[in-house]
C-alpha positions, 0 to 999 in steps of 0.5 A, spaced: 258 228 296 261 224 301 256 221 307 260 219 312 267 220 316 271 214 315 268 216 308 271 222 308 278 220 310 278 215 304 275 219 299 274 225 301 269 231 300 266 228 293 264 235 291 269 235 286 271 230 280 278 229 285 274 226 290 276 218 290 282 219 286 289 220 289 289 228 287 285 229 293 286 234 297 285 230 303 291 225 302 295 231 303 294 232 310 291 226 312 295 225 318 294 233 320 285 232 319 286 225 323 290 229 329 285 235 328 279 229 329 282 226 335 283 233 338 276 234 337 273 227 338 275 229 345 271 234 347 263 235 348 262 235 341 258 230 337 260 228 331 256 229 323 259 229 317 256 235 313 257 238 307 261 232 306 266 234 311 268 233 318 263 237 323 263 238 330 255 239 334 253 241 341 246 240 343 245 240 334 249 246 334 254 247 328 261 249 331 268 247 328 269 243 322 275 241 319 278 240 312 283 240 307 285 245 301 290 245 295 295 248 299 293 247 308 288 244 311 284 248 316 279 247 323 273 253 322 269 256 327 263 257 325 262 263 331 270 263 331 268 272 331 266 271 339 273 267 340 277 271 344 284 270 340 290 275 343 294 272 340 292 273 334 292 266 330 285 266 327 283 269 321 278 270 317 276 266 310 275 272 306 274 280 308 267 279 308 266 274 312 263 277 319 262 269 323 267 265 321 274 264 323 280 259 322 286 257 323 290 253 317 295 248 318 301 246 313 304 241 317 303 236 323 308 240 327 304 246 325 299 243 329 302 241 335 305 248 336 299 251 337 295 245 341 294 249 346 291 254 343 286 249 339 283 247 344 283 253 348 279 255 343 274 250 342 272 250 349 271 257 348 267 255 342 262 250 346 261 255 352 259 260 347 254 255 345 252 253 352 251 261 353 246 262 347 251 267 344 250 270 337 253 273 332 251 281 330 251 281 323 252 288 319 248 289 313 253 295 310 258 290 307 258 290 300 253 284 298 253 277 296 247 274 294 242 272 299 243 266 297 250 265 297 251 268 304 246 263 307 250 256 304 256 260 308 253 260 315 251 252 314 258 251 310 264 254 313 268 250 309 265 252 303 266 260 304 273 258 305 274 256 298 270 261 295 273 266 298 281 264 296 278 263 289 282 269 284 278 276 284 276 276 276 273 268 277 270 270 284 266 276 280 264 271 274 262 267 279 257 273 283 256 275 276 253 269 274 250 268 281 245 275 281 244 275 275 238 269 276 231 273 278 228 267 282 231 265 289 230 258 287 235 259 280 240 263 284 240 257 289 240 252 283 246 255 280 249 256 286 249 249 288 251 247 281 257 251 281 260 248 289 265 243 285 269 247 281 269 252 286 271 246 292 277 245 287 279 252 285 276 253 278 273 258 276 266 259 272 267 257 265 275 253 267 276 246 265 278 241 272 286 242 271 285 250 270 287 252 277 293 258 277 
């Protein structure tokens, strides 16, 4: 897995075999990701590399991350549900997501069009951390394995990738994860599946099969 910010922009997160190759998704959105980074480094947030992607923190709390996917790049707010969004720009990574919210972009033009909104969301997110605001999680949703939800909570990019899978692929992974009786085994299965999930590939698919 990638360990530095600069390496991310040249080789990607390296959580799938496409990392470091011309086919890495980061190359398709290099300008867009660099522009988002420029917006973020001008704020109070500290820049770090976590889970192979650029992550921005406030007082060691994860606030925002940026990442590339197959058809778009995104800026993800870990506690996005707490943000005031009267224009309805933010979206959930998946239907069961309770905390994270994101903005998807396909071009630099799209980013510049809502740049003021992005900065407002960032400032709101910083203020929420300053005030110590927390997300109140519901326990009524259809359960995912606790270990999967734990990883989601710390890695919004992985959550987006998982929720972007086709229903059949998602179900296949969930069955595989929950069949393990011990928490350690469930964590191991999830972590070993991350490279395929990040590349939109099913449990029993081979790389290249992403239809």
